[in-house]
Biopython code that builds the backbone (N, CA, C, O; Angstrom):
import numpy as np
from Bio.PDB.StructureBuilder import StructureBuilder

atoms = [
    (1, "MET", "N", (0.817, -1.150, 0.011)),
    (1, "MET", "CA", (-0.027, 0.081, -0.018)),
    (1, "MET", "C", (0.934, 1.218, -0.042)),
    (1, "MET", "O", (2.000, 1.232, 0.574)),
    (2, "SER", "N", (0.463, 2.198, -0.822)),
    (2, "SER", "CA", (1.294, 3.448, -0.815)),
    (2, "SER", "C", (0.898, 4.361, 0.246)),
    (2, "SER", "O", (-0.119, 4.150, 0.906)),
    (3, "LEU", "N", (1.682, 5.403, 0.451)),
    (3, "LEU", "CA", (1.437, 6.380, 1.453)),
    (3, "LEU", "C", (0.083, 7.022, 1.145)),
    (3, "LEU", "O", (-0.726, 7.234, 2.048)),
    (4, "GLN", "N", (-0.162, 7.329, -0.128)),
    (4, "GLN", "CA", (-1.439, 7.954, -0.486)),
    (4, "GLN", "C", (-2.605, 7.105, -0.195)),
    (4, "GLN", "O", (-3.647, 7.645, 0.178)),
    (5, "ASP", "N", (-2.527, 5.767, -0.335)),
    (5, "ASP", "CA", (-3.588, 4.865, -0.019)),
    (5, "ASP", "C", (-3.792, 4.832, 1.507)),
    (5, "ASP", "O", (-4.920, 4.726, 1.990)),
    (6, "ASP", "N", (-2.758, 4.918, 2.201)),
    (6, "ASP", "CA", (-2.892, 4.943, 3.746)),
    (6, "ASP", "C", (-3.596, 6.191, 4.182)),
    (6, "ASP", "O", (-4.472, 6.156, 5.046)),
    (7, "LEU", "N", (-3.212, 7.311, 3.579)),
    (7, "LEU", "CA", (-3.857, 8.555, 3.969)),
    (7, "LEU", "C", (-5.328, 8.577, 3.577)),
    (7, "LEU", "O", (-6.171, 9.152, 4.265)),
    (8, "THR", "N", (-5.602, 7.946, 2.474)),
    (8, "THR", "CA", (-7.042, 7.949, 1.996)),
    (8, "THR", "C", (-7.865, 7.130, 3.009)),
    (8, "THR", "O", (-8.985, 7.486, 3.376)),
    (9, "ALA", "N", (-7.227, 5.974, 3.457)),
    (9, "ALA", "CA", (-7.919, 5.060, 4.407)),
    (9, "ALA", "C", (-8.107, 5.782, 5.783)),
    (9, "ALA", "O", (-9.142, 5.667, 6.440)),
    (10, "VAL", "N", (-7.081, 6.502, 6.153)),
    (10, "VAL", "CA", (-7.235, 7.199, 7.475)),
    (10, "VAL", "C", (-8.317, 8.309, 7.366)),
    (10, "VAL", "O", (-9.074, 8.516, 8.313)),
    (11, "ARG", "N", (-8.391, 9.025, 6.207)),
    (11, "ARG", "CA", (-9.415, 10.030, 6.057)),
    (11, "ARG", "C", (-10.736, 9.494, 6.094)),
    (11, "ARG", "O", (-11.620, 10.107, 6.692)),
    (12, "ARG", "N", (-10.978, 8.327, 5.473)),
    (12, "ARG", "CA", (-12.276, 7.620, 5.461)),
    (12, "ARG", "C", (-12.672, 7.264, 6.876)),
    (12, "ARG", "O", (-13.802, 7.473, 7.316)),
    (13, "SER", "N", (-11.660, 6.702, 7.587)),
    (13, "SER", "CA", (-12.003, 6.261, 9.030)),
    (13, "SER", "C", (-12.303, 7.446, 9.886)),
    (13, "SER", "O", (-13.139, 7.330, 10.783)),
    (14, "LEU", "N", (-11.658, 8.627, 9.670)),
    (14, "LEU", "CA", (-11.985, 9.801, 10.448)),
    (14, "LEU", "C", (-13.370, 10.318, 10.062)),
    (14, "LEU", "O", (-14.148, 10.705, 10.934)),
    (15, "ASP", "N", (-13.690, 10.329, 8.749)),
    (15, "ASP", "CA", (-14.999, 10.763, 8.400)),
    (15, "ASP", "C", (-16.016, 9.872, 9.017)),
    (15, "ASP", "O", (-17.031, 10.377, 9.497)),
    (16, "GLU", "N", (-15.829, 8.605, 9.043)),
    (16, "GLU", "CA", (-16.809, 7.696, 9.671)),
    (16, "GLU", "C", (-16.960, 7.913, 11.156)),
    (16, "GLU", "O", (-18.055, 7.785, 11.703)),
    (17, "LEU", "N", (-15.785, 8.265, 11.859)),
    (17, "LEU", "CA", (-15.802, 8.577, 13.253)),
    (17, "LEU", "C", (-16.597, 9.809, 13.414)),
    (17, "LEU", "O", (-17.441, 9.844, 14.310)),
    (18, "VAL", "N", (-16.427, 10.761, 12.688)),
    (18, "VAL", "CA", (-17.193, 12.076, 12.840)),
    (18, "VAL", "C", (-18.685, 11.832, 12.676)),
    (18, "VAL", "O", (-19.475, 12.355, 13.462)),
    (19, "ARG", "N", (-19.083, 11.075, 11.704)),
    (19, "ARG", "CA", (-20.489, 10.830, 11.440)),
    (19, "ARG", "C", (-21.029, 9.979, 12.705)),
    (19, "ARG", "O", (-22.125, 10.240, 13.200)),
    (20, "SER", "N", (-20.295, 9.066, 13.143)),
    (20, "SER", "CA", (-20.785, 8.251, 14.372)),
    (20, "SER", "C", (-20.926, 9.193, 15.601)),
    (20, "SER", "O", (-21.927, 9.118, 16.313)),
    (21, "VAL", "N", (-19.915, 10.091, 15.855)),
    (21, "VAL", "CA", (-20.030, 10.964, 16.998)),
    (21, "VAL", "C", (-21.203, 11.945, 16.808)),
    (21, "VAL", "O", (-21.881, 12.229, 17.795)),
    (22, "GLU", "N", (-21.476, 12.460, 15.659)),
    (22, "GLU", "CA", (-22.531, 13.379, 15.420)),
    (22, "GLU", "C", (-23.867, 12.578, 15.688)),
    (22, "GLU", "O", (-24.786, 13.117, 16.305)),
    (23, "GLN", "N", (-23.959, 11.338, 15.234)),
    (23, "GLN", "CA", (-25.205, 10.570, 15.471)),
    (23, "GLN", "C", (-25.412, 10.316, 16.963)),
    (23, "GLN", "O", (-26.531, 10.395, 17.471)),
    (24, "LEU", "N", (-24.296, 10.006, 17.665)),
    (24, "LEU", "CA", (-24.440, 9.851, 19.069)),
    (24, "LEU", "C", (-24.830, 11.045, 19.798)),
    (24, "LEU", "O", (-25.615, 10.954, 20.742)),
    (25, "GLU", "N", (-24.294, 12.263, 19.397)),
    (25, "GLU", "CA", (-24.736, 13.481, 20.012)),
    (25, "GLU", "C", (-26.297, 13.737, 19.803)),
    (25, "GLU", "O", (-27.013, 14.183, 20.700)),
    (26, "LYS", "N", (-26.727, 13.424, 18.583)),
    (26, "LYS", "CA", (-28.203, 13.551, 18.351)),
    (26, "LYS", "C", (-28.967, 12.659, 19.222)),
    (26, "LYS", "O", (-29.952, 13.076, 19.832)),
    (27, "ASP", "N", (-28.549, 11.418, 19.309)),
    (27, "ASP", "CA", (-29.311, 10.404, 20.200)),
    (27, "ASP", "C", (-29.305, 10.858, 21.652)),
    (27, "ASP", "O", (-30.342, 10.765, 22.307)),
    (28, "VAL", "N", (-28.170, 11.352, 22.196)),
    (28, "VAL", "CA", (-28.169, 11.781, 23.572)),
    (28, "VAL", "C", (-29.076, 13.038, 23.702)),
    (28, "VAL", "O", (-29.787, 13.121, 24.703)),
    (29, "ALA", "N", (-29.101, 13.956, 22.827)),
    (29, "ALA", "CA", (-29.834, 15.095, 22.939)),
    (29, "ALA", "C", (-31.348, 14.737, 22.875)),
    (29, "ALA", "O", (-32.150, 15.422, 23.509)),
    (30, "ARG", "N", (-31.731, 13.744, 22.171)),
    (30, "ARG", "CA", (-33.129, 13.373, 22.213)),
    (30, "ARG", "C", (-33.558, 12.590, 23.510)),
    (30, "ARG", "O", (-34.719, 12.604, 23.920)),
    (31, "GLN", "N", (-32.584, 11.936, 24.097)),
    (31, "GLN", "CA", (-32.960, 11.251, 25.330)),
    (31, "GLN", "C", (-32.770, 12.009, 26.628)),
    (31, "GLN", "O", (-33.156, 11.560, 27.707)),
    (32, "ALA", "N", (-32.128, 13.237, 26.474)),
    (32, "ALA", "CA", (-31.997, 14.128, 27.678)),
    (32, "ALA", "C", (-33.303, 14.554, 28.157)),
    (32, "ALA", "O", (-34.184, 14.930, 27.384)),
    (33, "PRO", "N", (-33.456, 14.495, 29.562)),
    (33, "PRO", "CA", (-34.819, 14.927, 30.091)),
    (33, "PRO", "C", (-34.965, 16.482, 29.912)),
    (33, "PRO", "O", (-33.989, 17.222, 29.792)),
    (34, "ALA", "N", (-36.155, 16.875, 29.904)),
    (34, "ALA", "CA", (-36.451, 18.281, 29.774)),
    (34, "ALA", "C", (-35.958, 19.039, 30.958)),
    (34, "ALA", "O", (-35.903, 18.518, 32.072)),
    (35, "ALA", "N", (-35.603, 20.248, 30.725)),
    (35, "ALA", "CA", (-35.012, 21.102, 31.855)),
    (35, "ALA", "C", (-36.034, 21.243, 32.960)),
    (35, "ALA", "O", (-37.208, 21.507, 32.701)),
    (36, "GLY", "N", (-35.608, 21.075, 34.146)),
    (36, "GLY", "CA", (-36.439, 21.204, 35.330)),
    (36, "GLY", "C", (-37.189, 19.953, 35.730)),
    (36, "GLY", "O", (-37.828, 19.942, 36.782)),
    (37, "SER", "N", (-37.141, 18.927, 34.955)),
    (37, "SER", "CA", (-37.742, 17.607, 35.294)),
    (37, "SER", "C", (-36.856, 16.903, 36.250)),
    (37, "SER", "O", (-35.672, 17.224, 36.350)),
    (38, "ARG", "N", (-37.398, 15.932, 36.973)),
    (38, "ARG", "CA", (-36.657, 15.122, 37.925)),
    (38, "ARG", "C", (-35.877, 14.055, 37.195)),
    (38, "ARG", "O", (-36.370, 13.460, 36.237)),
    (39, "PRO", "N", (-34.624, 13.807, 37.660)),
    (39, "PRO", "CA", (-33.901, 12.731, 36.966)),
    (39, "PRO", "C", (-34.451, 11.428, 37.356)),
    (39, "PRO", "O", (-35.102, 11.307, 38.393)),
    (40, "PRO", "N", (-34.213, 10.455, 36.567)),
    (40, "PRO", "CA", (-34.692, 9.051, 36.875)),
    (40, "PRO", "C", (-34.200, 8.592, 38.213)),
    (40, "PRO", "O", (-33.181, 9.054, 38.725)),
    (41, "GLU", "N", (-34.937, 7.688, 38.759)),
    (41, "GLU", "CA", (-34.568, 7.118, 40.109)),
    (41, "GLU", "C", (-33.179, 6.654, 40.148)),
    (41, "GLU", "O", (-32.486, 6.992, 41.107)),
    (42, "LYS", "N", (-32.705, 5.944, 39.250)),
    (42, "LYS", "CA", (-31.360, 5.373, 39.285)),
    (42, "LYS", "C", (-30.231, 6.366, 39.220)),
    (42, "LYS", "O", (-29.104, 6.030, 39.582)),
    (43, "SER", "N", (-30.496, 7.613, 38.760)),
    (43, "SER", "CA", (-29.392, 8.577, 38.651)),
    (43, "SER", "C", (-29.518, 9.623, 39.728)),
    (43, "SER", "O", (-28.780, 10.607, 39.676)),
    (44, "ARG", "N", (-30.414, 9.485, 40.720)),
    (44, "ARG", "CA", (-30.612, 10.489, 41.764)),
    (44, "ARG", "C", (-29.425, 10.307, 42.768)),
    (44, "ARG", "O", (-29.038, 9.172, 43.046)),
    (45, "MET", "N", (-28.884, 11.349, 43.279)),
    (45, "MET", "CA", (-27.839, 11.280, 44.273)),
    (45, "MET", "C", (-28.434, 10.835, 45.635)),
    (45, "MET", "O", (-29.541, 11.159, 46.063)),
    (46, "VAL", "N", (-27.547, 10.063, 46.231)),
    (46, "VAL", "CA", (-27.885, 9.513, 47.624)),
    (46, "VAL", "C", (-26.804, 10.070, 48.607)),
    (46, "VAL", "O", (-25.601, 9.955, 48.374)),
    (47, "SER", "N", (-27.296, 10.667, 49.696)),
    (47, "SER", "CA", (-26.361, 11.215, 50.673)),
    (47, "SER", "C", (-26.002, 10.094, 51.603)),
    (47, "SER", "O", (-26.835, 9.293, 52.027)),
    (48, "ILE", "N", (-24.690, 10.072, 51.908)),
    (48, "ILE", "CA", (-24.176, 9.061, 52.849)),
    (48, "ILE", "C", (-23.632, 9.849, 54.150)),
    (48, "ILE", "O", (-22.817, 10.765, 54.049)),
    (49, "PRO", "N", (-24.118, 9.442, 55.281)),
    (49, "PRO", "CA", (-23.757, 10.215, 56.508)),
    (49, "PRO", "C", (-22.309, 10.050, 56.877)),
    (49, "PRO", "O", (-21.711, 9.008, 56.607)),
    (50, "ASP", "N", (-21.745, 11.048, 57.481)),
    (50, "ASP", "CA", (-20.318, 10.988, 57.882)),
    (50, "ASP", "C", (-20.110, 10.275, 59.270)),
    (50, "ASP", "O", (-18.980, 10.178, 59.749)),
    (51, "THR", "N", (-21.211, 9.787, 59.895)),
    (51, "THR", "CA", (-20.998, 9.195, 61.156)),
    (51, "THR", "C", (-20.405, 7.753, 60.943)),
    (51, "THR", "O", (-20.729, 7.092, 59.956)),
    (52, "PRO", "N", (-19.573, 7.303, 61.844)),
    (52, "PRO", "CA", (-18.920, 6.026, 61.768)),
    (52, "PRO", "C", (-19.986, 4.839, 61.685)),
    (52, "PRO", "O", (-21.059, 4.942, 62.279)),
    (53, "TYR", "N", (-19.688, 3.795, 60.990)),
    (53, "TYR", "CA", (-20.445, 2.586, 60.992)),
    (53, "TYR", "C", (-20.435, 1.931, 62.306)),
    (53, "TYR", "O", (-19.488, 2.100, 63.074)),
    (54, "ASP", "N", (-21.466, 1.173, 62.609)),
    (54, "ASP", "CA", (-21.493, 0.390, 63.847)),
    (54, "ASP", "C", (-20.554, -0.696, 63.707)),
    (54, "ASP", "O", (-20.561, -1.379, 62.683)),
    (55, "ASN", "N", (-19.666, -0.933, 64.748)),
    (55, "ASN", "CA", (-18.617, -1.941, 64.708)),
    (55, "ASN", "C", (-19.180, -3.382, 64.577)),
    (55, "ASN", "O", (-18.499, -4.296, 64.112)),
    (56, "ALA", "N", (-20.474, -3.541, 65.016)),
    (56, "ALA", "CA", (-21.109, -4.846, 64.902)),
    (56, "ALA", "C", (-21.251, -5.360, 63.389)),
    (56, "ALA", "O", (-21.396, -6.552, 63.117)),
    (57, "LEU", "N", (-21.196, -4.355, 62.451)),
    (57, "LEU", "CA", (-21.202, -4.671, 61.057)),
    (57, "LEU", "C", (-19.994, -5.533, 60.602)),
    (57, "LEU", "O", (-20.073, -6.328, 59.665)),
    (58, "TRP", "N", (-18.918, -5.326, 61.303)),
    (58, "TRP", "CA", (-17.604, -6.006, 60.872)),
    (58, "TRP", "C", (-17.304, -7.298, 61.670)),
    (58, "TRP", "O", (-16.239, -7.894, 61.504)),
    (59, "THR", "N", (-18.238, -7.721, 62.527)),
    (59, "THR", "CA", (-18.083, -8.987, 63.272)),
    (59, "THR", "C", (-18.036, -10.159, 62.290)),
    (59, "THR", "O", (-18.879, -10.284, 61.402)),
    (60, "ASP", "N", (-17.022, -11.017, 62.477)),
    (60, "ASP", "CA", (-16.802, -12.260, 61.680)),
    (60, "ASP", "C", (-16.609, -11.931, 60.205)),
    (60, "ASP", "O", (-17.165, -12.609, 59.340)),
    (61, "THR", "N", (-15.829, -10.903, 59.914)),
    (61, "THR", "CA", (-15.469, -10.597, 58.533)),
    (61, "THR", "C", (-13.962, -10.814, 58.317)),
    (61, "THR", "O", (-13.184, -10.696, 59.263)),
    (62, "ASP", "N", (-13.597, -11.090, 57.238)),
    (62, "ASP", "CA", (-12.185, -11.203, 56.785)),
    (62, "ASP", "C", (-11.725, -9.985, 56.160)),
    (62, "ASP", "O", (-12.533, -9.287, 55.547)),
    (63, "ASP", "N", (-10.369, -9.621, 56.262)),
    (63, "ASP", "CA", (-9.873, -8.552, 55.580)),
    (63, "ASP", "C", (-9.448, -9.065, 54.172)),
    (63, "ASP", "O", (-8.584, -9.929, 54.018)),
    (64, "GLU", "N", (-10.101, -8.483, 53.193)),
    (64, "GLU", "CA", (-9.801, -8.954, 51.840)),
    (64, "GLU", "C", (-8.356, -8.749, 51.493)),
    (64, "GLU", "O", (-7.772, -7.683, 51.688)),
    (65, "GLY", "N", (-7.780, -9.868, 50.945)),
    (65, "GLY", "CA", (-6.344, -9.853, 50.546)),
    (65, "GLY", "C", (-5.468, -10.239, 51.731)),
    (65, "GLY", "O", (-4.295, -10.559, 51.535)),
    (66, "LEU", "N", (-5.991, -10.220, 52.943)),
    (66, "LEU", "CA", (-5.148, -10.578, 54.079)),
    (66, "LEU", "C", (-5.564, -11.886, 54.684)),
    (66, "LEU", "O", (-4.843, -12.436, 55.517)),
    (67, "GLY", "N", (-6.724, -12.412, 54.287)),
    (67, "GLY", "CA", (-7.178, -13.612, 54.874)),
    (67, "GLY", "C", (-7.949, -13.479, 56.227)),
    (67, "GLY", "O", (-8.305, -12.396, 56.690)),
    (68, "ALA", "N", (-8.151, -14.587, 56.762)),
    (68, "ALA", "CA", (-8.927, -14.642, 58.091)),
    (68, "ALA", "C", (-7.990, -14.215, 59.165)),
    (68, "ALA", "O", (-6.784, -14.446, 59.080)),
    (69, "ARG", "N", (-8.542, -13.577, 60.202)),
    (69, "ARG", "CA", (-7.680, -13.104, 61.321)),
    (69, "ARG", "C", (-7.028, -14.107, 62.035)),
    (69, "ARG", "O", (-5.922, -13.863, 62.518)),
    (70, "ASP", "N", (-7.593, -15.292, 62.185)),
    (70, "ASP", "CA", (-6.970, -16.307, 63.073)),
    (70, "ASP", "C", (-6.051, -17.358, 62.270)),
    (70, "ASP", "O", (-5.665, -18.406, 62.788)),
    (71, "ARG", "N", (-5.751, -16.987, 61.001)),
    (71, "ARG", "CA", (-4.907, -17.810, 60.179)),
    (71, "ARG", "C", (-3.723, -16.950, 59.699)),
    (71, "ARG", "O", (-3.765, -15.725, 59.594)),
    (72, "ARG", "N", (-2.601, -17.776, 59.404)),
    (72, "ARG", "CA", (-1.398, -17.093, 58.875)),
    (72, "ARG", "C", (-1.368, -17.252, 57.408)),
    (72, "ARG", "O", (-1.935, -18.210, 56.883)),
    (73, "ALA", "N", (-0.716, -16.333, 56.695)),
    (73, "ALA", "CA", (-0.572, -16.429, 55.248)),
    (73, "ALA", "C", (0.440, -17.535, 55.040)),
    (73, "ALA", "O", (1.287, -17.807, 55.891)),
    (74, "PRO", "N", (0.325, -18.174, 53.866)),
    (74, "PRO", "CA", (1.200, -19.308, 53.575)),
    (74, "PRO", "C", (2.741, -18.843, 53.354)),
    (74, "PRO", "O", (3.608, -19.679, 53.100)),
]
sb = StructureBuilder()
sb.init_structure("model")
sb.init_model(0)
sb.init_chain("A")
sb.init_seg("    ")
for serial, (resi, resn, name, xyz) in enumerate(atoms, 1):
    if name == "N":
        sb.init_residue(resn, " ", resi, " ")
    sb.init_atom(name, np.array(xyz, "f"), 0.0, 1.0, " ", f" {name:<3s}", serial, name[0])
structure = sb.get_structure()
C-alpha cells in the first residue's frame, strides 16, 4: 500500500468517526430529560452520612487480601 492509499484510508476512517459521534450526540440530545424535570430514580444522588459505621457490622469478617484473622498467610 502506498502512502497515499494509507492517507485515504485514514481520512475515510476519520469521516466515519465524525459521522458516528454526530449521530451519538443527536441520540443523547433526544434522550436528555427536559429542563427542570426530575432525574430518573437510578441517577438520583444519595447522601451518605459522615457518622462512623456500627462496629457490629464488621463482626466475623475477613480482611480482603489478608485472609482470616486467626490464620497465617502461607
